[in-house]
N, C-alpha and C positions, 0 to 999 in steps of 0.2 A: 714132340719135344717143345720145350719152352726156349725160344730163340731170342736173344737180345741183340738188336741191331744198333750199332753205334753210328749215329749220323742220320740226319733227316733232310739231306739234299735229294736230288733226283735219283741218285744211285741207292741211297739208303732206303728211301720210300719205295722204290721199285723192288728192292730186295724184300722188304716187309710184305708188300702186296702178294708177290708170288709165293713166299713162304706161307702166308695165310691161306692162299689158294690150295697149297699142298697139304693143308690140314694142321699146320703148326700153330701153337700159341706164340704170339709175337709181341715184344715190347720194343719200342724205338726210343732211344735217348738222344737228346739234342740240347746244346747249350743255349741256342736262340729261343725266343718265345714263340716262334712260328716255324713251320717247315719251309724249306727251299729259300733260305735267306742269305746264303753265302755265294759261292760260285754259281749256284743255280739261278740266282737273281741278277747276276752281273755278267752273264755271258753274252755272246753276240746274237743269240737267238736263232742261229742257223742250224739246220739239220742237214748235214752235208757229207754223205758218203762219197760224193764226187771230189772231196778235198781231204781224203783220209790218208794223206802221205805221212810217213814217219819223219819227224824233224831231224833225226840222226841220219844224215846223208853225206855223200862226199863233199857237198857244198857247205855244210854246216861249220866245219873248223875255220874256214876262211871268214865266215860271217862273225864268229865269236872273236877272232883276232881283230877284225875291223872294229867291232864294238869296244873291245878293250882299248883300242887306239883312239876312241872317241867318236867314231863314225856312227851315224844313225843306221841301224840295220834291223831286219825283222826279228832277230834273236839278239837281245841285249844282255850283256853281263856287266854288272856293277862291281868293280874291283873291291874285294873285301877279304879279310882273313876269316875264312869259313871252311873248316875241315870237311863238313858235310857236303858243301858244294864241290870241293876238290875231289872227294871220293865219287860223288855222282858224276862229275864232269869227266873223270877218267873212264868210267863205264860208258858214258855217252859217246866219247870219242872212239871207243872200241867198236861201236855200232855203226860208225860212219863209213862203211864200205858199201860198194854197189850191191853185193849179194845180200848183206844183212838189211840194207834199206829196203830192198825188194821184198824180202821175207816179212819184215815188220809191217810194211805197208799193206801187204795182203792180209795179214792177221787183223789189222785195224779195219780194213775195208770190209771183210766178211762180217765182223761184229757190227759195224755201222749199218750195213744193209739189213741185217737181221733185226737190229734194234729199231730201225726206221719203220719196218713193217709192224712191229709191236706197238710203237707210238700210235700209228694209225688205227690199229685194231682196239687198243685200250681206250682211245678217245671215243670210238664208236660204242664199245661195250659199256663203258662207264659214263657216257654222256659228258665228257670233259671238253669244255670250251677253252681253248688255249690260244685263240686268235691265230689259227693256222693259216698260212699262205702256201699254196701248193703249185705256184706258177713256175717253179724251178729256181735256178740261181745263176747269176752271172759271175764270171771272173774276168773283170775288165782290164784291157791293156791299152796303153797309149802309143805303143810302138809295134809296127808290123812284124819285125824280126822277133821281138820278144813274144808276141802272140803265137807265131809259128813254133817257136821253141817250146813254149808252154803247152801247146797242143800236142807236140811230139811226146812230151813227158807223160801225157795222159794215156798213152798206149797201154801201159800196165793195167790201169783201171778199166779201160775200154775192153781189153782182152778178157777181163774178168766180169763182164756183164754190165758195166756202168755206161749209161747213155750220156755221153759227153759230146757236144757238137761245136764245131768251129763256125762262128757267126761273124759276118762283116758288120760294119757300123749300121747299115740300113736294116739288117735283120735284128740288131740289138734294139734300135729305135722302134721297130715294128712291134716287138714284144713288150717294150717299156717306153711308151711315148714321152714320159717325163724327162727322158734323157735327150730329147731332140735338140734342145738348146746347147748341149755339150758335145754334139757330134764331131766338132773339129778337134776335140781332145781325145777321141776314142778311135783306136785302130780297129777294134773288134772285141770279141769276147769268146771265151769258152763257156758254153751254156750247159749246166748240169740239169737235164730235163727232169730227173727224178729227185733232185734236192728240194728242200722246202725250208720253212722257217716258222717260228711260233714262240710264244711266251713260256719259257721253261718253268718259271716260278708259278704261273697259273696252272700249268699242267701238274706240277708237283703237288700243289694244294688240292687239286681235283682228285688226284690219285690217293692222297692221304685221306680224303673224305671216303673214298671207296674202301680204303684199308679199315677205317673205323667201322664201317658197315660189316666188315668181315671179322670184327672183334679185336683188331690191332689196338694196343694201348700206346699212346704217345706221352712220354714224360719229357716235357719241354722245359727250358730254363734250367737245365741241370748240366753243369760243367763236368766233363769227364777228366779226372786226374790221372787215371792209370788202370791197370788190370792186376788181379791177384791170380796166382797159379799154385797148383799143388799136384804132384805126381804126374807131370806131363800134360796137365789140362788146365784151362782157365776156370777159376771158381767164382769170380765176381768182378764187376766193374766198380771201381771206386769213383764216386762223384762227390760234389760239394754237399749233397743232401744225403750222404750215406751210400752203402754198398747196394748193388742190384745183382741178383743172382739168376742163373738160368741153366739150361742143359747145354746150350751152345751159344756162340757169339760170332757176329759178323762185324768186321772192322771196315766201316764205310765212311771214314772221317775225312776223306780227301787229303789235304795237306797235313792234317793232324794225325794221320795214320802212323807216320814214322815216329812221332813223339810218343804217342800212346803205346805203340808196339815196343818202343824202346824201354818202357817201364818193366817189361818182362824179358828183355834181351832178344826181342824179335827185330831183326833188321829188315825194314821195309824200304826198298830203294825208290823213294818218292821225294821229290824236291819241288818247292813252289816256283811257278813262273807267274809273275804279276801281270795282269792285264787291266787295261783301263776301259771303262765303258760309260756312256752318257745317254740318257733317255730324254727325248724332247717331246712335248705335246704337239700333235699334228696341227698345222695352221691351215693348210689348204689340201683337202682330200685328193683333189685331182692332180696335185703337184707332188704328191708323196708316192714313192715307189711301192709296188706290190711284189716285184721280183727282188728277193734278197741278193746280196752279193758281196764281193770283195774287190776293191780297187787294187790291182796288183802293182800299181806304181807307188802307192802310199801304204799299202797293206792295212787299209782301213775297211772294216766290214760294216754292213748295214742290214737291218731287217725291219719290216713293218710289224707292229704289234697292236693291232686294233687302232686306237686313237693316239698311239705313240710311235715314234721312230727311234730305234736303238742303233747307236753307232759305237764301234769299239775298235781297239787297236793295241798292238805291242805285246811282246812277251819278254819280260825283264826278269832276269835272275838276280834278285836283291834280297834273298833270305825271306824272312817272315814279315817284312815291313809292308804294311797295307796303306801307308800314307800316300797322299797325292797332292799335287799343286795344279792350279788352273793351267799353267804352262805345259803340263803333261798332255793336255788335250788340244794343243794348238793344231797339230796335224789332223786330228779328228774333225775339228770345227772347220778347218780350211777345206777339207774334202767334202764335208756335208754341204757347205755353202756353195761350193763349186759345182757339185753334181745335182744338188736338189735345193736351189736357192730359196724357193717359196714353199717348201714342204712343211717346215716346222717352225715353232717359236724358239729360235736358237739362243735367246736370252733367258730361257726358262728351263735350262737343262738340269737334270738330277745326275750328279757326278758320283763315281765310285771307282774303287780299285778292288779287285778280287784276286785270290791266289788259286792257280790251277795246279793240280797235283800231277807232276810229270814223272814218268819212269824214264830211265836212260835210253831204252830202245824204242819206246812209243806205245806198244800195247799195254793195256791195264793188267793189274794183278787180280786174278779171279780164282778162288778155290782154296784148297787146304793149306795149312801151315804145319810147322813141326809140333804144334800143340793139337792134341787129338780133337778138340771141340772148338777150335778157332779157325774161321775162314776169312779170307781177304776179298774185298771188292773195292778196289781203290786204284789210283794212278791213271785216270781217264783223260788227264791233261785238258786241252782246250776243247775236247769233244765229249765232255760228260753228258751234255744234253742229247747228243746224237746216240751215244752208247748206253746211257743209263738204264732204260727199260730192258734192253737185251742182256746187259750185264746182271741185272737183278734176277731175271729168269734163270740165267745160267747158274748163278751161285745157289739159288733156291733148289734147283734140280740136283746139284752136287750134294747139298746137305740132305736132301730127301732120298738120295740113293737112286735117282732116276737117270736115264740116259740123256745127256745134254744134246740140244739140237745142233750145236757146233762143236768141233774138235777144239779142246782147250789148249792144244800145243801152242806155245808162244805166249800164253796168258797166265800160266801157272806160277806160283811163288818161286822166285829165283834169287 
């Protein structure tokens, strides 16, 4: 079949690769002039099955209320009249029970572990250099009680195969000597031994090169305006440069999936969460961390990407607004200078905000829709880098009529 993939981020390119491997003719459409330029280029760089918890949890409603009251929290909601956010928010709150949070977390975790293995094998098979760091990942705590509570929470993932270890400050410094100067600020860490990091944009470009060798066509710089349908199927993609037709279509547009799906009456329960990231050139190699991580006190994440240090933070529900101010990065810069004072040129940062496609429950949407030849691969939230290759293989196997490696329960269109 001729399959049209909408979107050339890590999810869309992964879908195209595995579709081509399965023998399909594949065309990828993307509004940017290069692949991997939106959330794939602005994420934290972390490949983190050890942090695959569903955001919808019993603690989330309190955080949202505190945010509405003006407090800085890990989940921020900007007050605004937005029916789409209200509808999404009601569904999100329904998922904030203990049982549903556990179920959704395990669905995400299974996909993350599966996809991480594929990232490793794809990089080896296709010789993709993505500045990989495989020394694990820290979740740093400054308070002993919070550290113990955080480790207790990891029991769900540990019981399902994740290697998460409780480290005191001496063990943290032994694994990452650049943190020695900050030992009085650290109570300890949860260490994800199997977690990793790397440059998602570089990986996506490398995988796109592999796609081209398989005959995949990339039509870049084409804005997608909508879809056309007839008799229960999609007949064309409407773009600024005319219609593109195929036998089947994969909607992998991240936050744009809901808008494009809406042109044919398809409700895609995805809403954007804005994240902020900044990339600094490394100043002193020996002072720059190799172990990626998250400061659980400030919820700022970091990862080494070759000659760069990526720092990121925040999940803000503010519609489709991509704007940012330097003050939005105050917390990121404070954490960077506090933990890694000599690591990078902090006056030479490349700043950006990107929109992460969030589903109300947490797992992405993968598989068939009510239209016979339209499939979804969207809603991967802040873990698109971790989940992308696995999600791409799953949707390609569904389209090809193959048995998927994972049970798709919890990830199907809903």
